[in-house]
N, C-alpha and C positions, 0 to 999 in steps of 0.2 A: 504493500500499499503506499501511496506516495503523495498525500495531501499536503499542502502548505498549511502553516499555522492558522492563517485566517479561514482557510477552507475548512479546517477541522472545527473552528468555532461555529462556522455557519452550519455545518452538518449537525453539531450538538443542539444548536437553537431549533433547527427544524424538527429534530427528534423530539424536543420537549414540547414544541407546539402541538405535534401530532399525538403525544402520548400522555400530556399532563393530566387528562381527564381520568386516567386510569390510576394515578397515584393517590392512594387512599391509606388511611392509617393501618387497615387490615390487609394491604397488599405487600407482596414480596418486593415490590418496587420501593415501598416506603421504608421497609425495615432497615434500620441502620447497621453499619458495619460495628464490629464489637470492640470499639475503642478508637483511638486516634488512627487516622490512615497512615500507614507506612508506605503506601504505593498508591498512586492515583494518576494514572495516565495510560493512553493507548486502549481506552475502552474498558479499563479494569481498575477497580478501587477495592483495597482490602486493608484491614488491620491485622491480617494474619502474619506470622512470622516471614520476613523477607531477608534473612541474614545474608543471602547470596549477594545482595546489593553492597555489601562490605567486603566481600571476598576478593583478595587481591588478584587471584588467578582470573576470576570472572571479569573484574574490572579492567585488566589489561586487554582481555579478549574484546570486551565492549568498547574500549576505547579505540581499539584497532578498526572495529566496525564503523564506529562514529567518524573516524578519520576518512573514510571513503565518501562521506557527505551524501548519505542516501536520499535525504530530504530535509527541507527546513523544519527546525524544531524537533529534530530526531530524538524520541524518547520511547523506546520499546524494550526496556531491560528485561521484562519477564519472558517475552517471546523469544529474546536472544538466549536467555538462560535455558529455556526449553530445548532449543535446537543444539546448544552446546552440551547439555546433558545427555541428550539422546545420542549425539555423535560420539561422546566419549563411551557410552554404553555399548555401541556397536563397534567401536574401532578395532577390537581384536578379532571380529569375524572376518572370514575370508571374503574378499569383495571390495570394490571401489565405491567412491562417493559420486552422486549425481545430483545437480541441482538445475532444475528447469524454472527459469524466472530468476534473473540474477541482479538486475539493475546495477548498481555500483559495485556489488559483490560484498555487502555488508555481512550478510549471514555466513557466507563461505569463508571470509576473511576472520570472523570472530571464531569459527570452528577451527581453523587452521592454526590459530593462536592458541586456543584452549586445550586442544588435544595434542599439540606438537605433531601436526599432520604429517610434515615432511620427513619425519623420522620413521613412518609406518610403511614404507614401500608401497604406497597406494597412489592412485591418480585421482583428482577431483575434476570431474566434467562439468563445465559450466556452460548452459545453453540459453540464449536470449538473442533477441534482435539487437539488444543494446541501445535501442532508440524508442522504445515503448511498444504499446499494443498495436496489433494489426487490425485496422478497423472493420476489414471484411469478416473477421471471425467473431465479431460482437453480434449476437442475435438481437431481434426485436425486443424480446423479453428482458435481456440484459441491458439494453438501452433505457427501458422504462424504469429500472432500478438504479440507474446512474452510472453504470459501468463505463459509458462513453466519456465520462468526466475524466478518465485516466489518459484519454488521448492527448490532452494538453499538459499532463503532469510530468512527462518524461522528456529527457534530452538525450542526444547521441553521447553515451559514455564509453564507447568501445575503446578508444585510445587510453582513456584513463583506467579501465578495467585492465588492459594489457600491462600498464605501468604498475598497477597495484599488486599483481600476481607474478610479475616477472622473475621472482626468485622462489616461486613455490611450484609444487608438483601439480600444476594444473593445466587442463587442456581447455582452452576457450573456444567455443563453437558458437559462431555468429550466423544467425539466420532465423527463419520462421519454423517453429514446431508446429506440424510434424515433420517437415521436409528434412530437418537436421538430425532426426533421431538416429538414423543408420550411422552417423558419424561418431556416436558413442560406441567404441570398439570392444569394451568390455562385455563379457558374458556372465560376470558375477558382480552383483551390486549389493553392498551392506546398507547404504544410506541413500535414501532418495527423498528430495525435497521438491515440492511442487507449489509454485507461486506465481502463476501467470495471469490471474485475475480474470480469465475468461474460459469458459467451460470446455469448448472444443479442443484447443491444444492440450488442455490439462487431462482429459480423459484419454485422448490418443497416446500421451505420454505414458499413463498408467497402463494401458493396454500393452503397450510396447515393452515396458520395463518389467511389468509384474513377474513373469516367468524368468527373468534374469536376477531377481532378488533372492538372496541366500535365505534359508531358514533362520529365522530370528532377526533378519533385517528389518529396519524401520523405514516407514513412509510417514513424512509429515507434510500435511496440507495446511498452508499458512491461512488461507482465507476462509476456511470451512464454517466458522460461527459469526461472521460478520453480515449483518442484514443485507447489504447490498450485493452480497455474493451468494444469496439463497439458491440461485440456479446451479452454481457449482456444487454446493452442499447436496442437493437433490441427485446430482449426477454421481457424485462420490458415493453417496448412500446406495444407489442403484449398482455401481460397480462393486462395492463391497458385498452386497447382497448376492451378486453373481458369483463372487469368489469365495463366498461363505466365510467371511472374516467380520469382526467386529470393529466399529469405529469408536475411539475414545475422544470425545469432544472436551477440550479444555476451556477454562473461562478466559484464556488469553485469546480465544478465537480459533486456535489451531486444532487440527485433528491428527490423531495418532493411529496407525495401523501397523501391526506387526505381521510379517510374512511367517506363516505356519512352517 
C-alpha cells in the first residue's frame, strides 16, 4: 500500500463518515483497548505488548526498510515484524524466497537484514513492474472500491531498487506478472510474498508458485484484510478452498497460509 499522509487522513475521514452510526456503547467498534495505546498506525491500534518495537535487531531491519522510502509518512512496524518473523521461521527450509509486488523493496530489504539472508545460500526473487499497477488488470469491481487510486501512487523505482540490492543475493525481475513468472527459475520456494494490490496477477502468481512451495513454506498476502482489497480476499479464500488449506487473517491486514 502506498498512500501519502494526506490521502490516509482522507480515507480515515471517509471511513468515519460511512460508519459512525454503527459506533454505539455496546458495539465492538466502541470498546476501548485495554490501556494506553502502545501502537496506533497502519490501521491497527493496541495496548497489547509490543516489545519488538524496542528490539535492536528489528529496529535495524526496519530502518533499512525505511531507508528505501516506500511512501510518505512510512509507519508499518507491525506488518514488517510479521514478514521478518515468518522469514526467520522458514529460513532453514530448503527453497528460495519470492516476492511479487516489491515497490522500493522495503519488505525484502528488512528481511535480508533481519535474517542475514546473504549467509543462507539462497536467492531472493523480486518481481514487479517497478513503476506501479497495470491499469488493464484492474477490474470494474476493483475500480469501485478505489484500487485505481494506486495508479497515481507509484513512480518508477527500478534504478533505485537495483542500487538498493546491488550487494545482496537478489534477482530483480522487471515486468508484468504473470508474464514474468517463468523467469523465476527455482523449483523450490520456502517464502512467498504476494502484494500486488490487484486480484488477477496475484492469483496467477499463487497458482504458478503453489506447487513449487516446500512443505512448511509460508505464503504472506499483504492486502488480505484491508477493506479496499475485498476482491483479493475473496479470490485468496477461493484459492485456499481449492487447495484445502486454511487462511490465518491477522489484525495487521495480512494473511498467512502454510504449505502442507
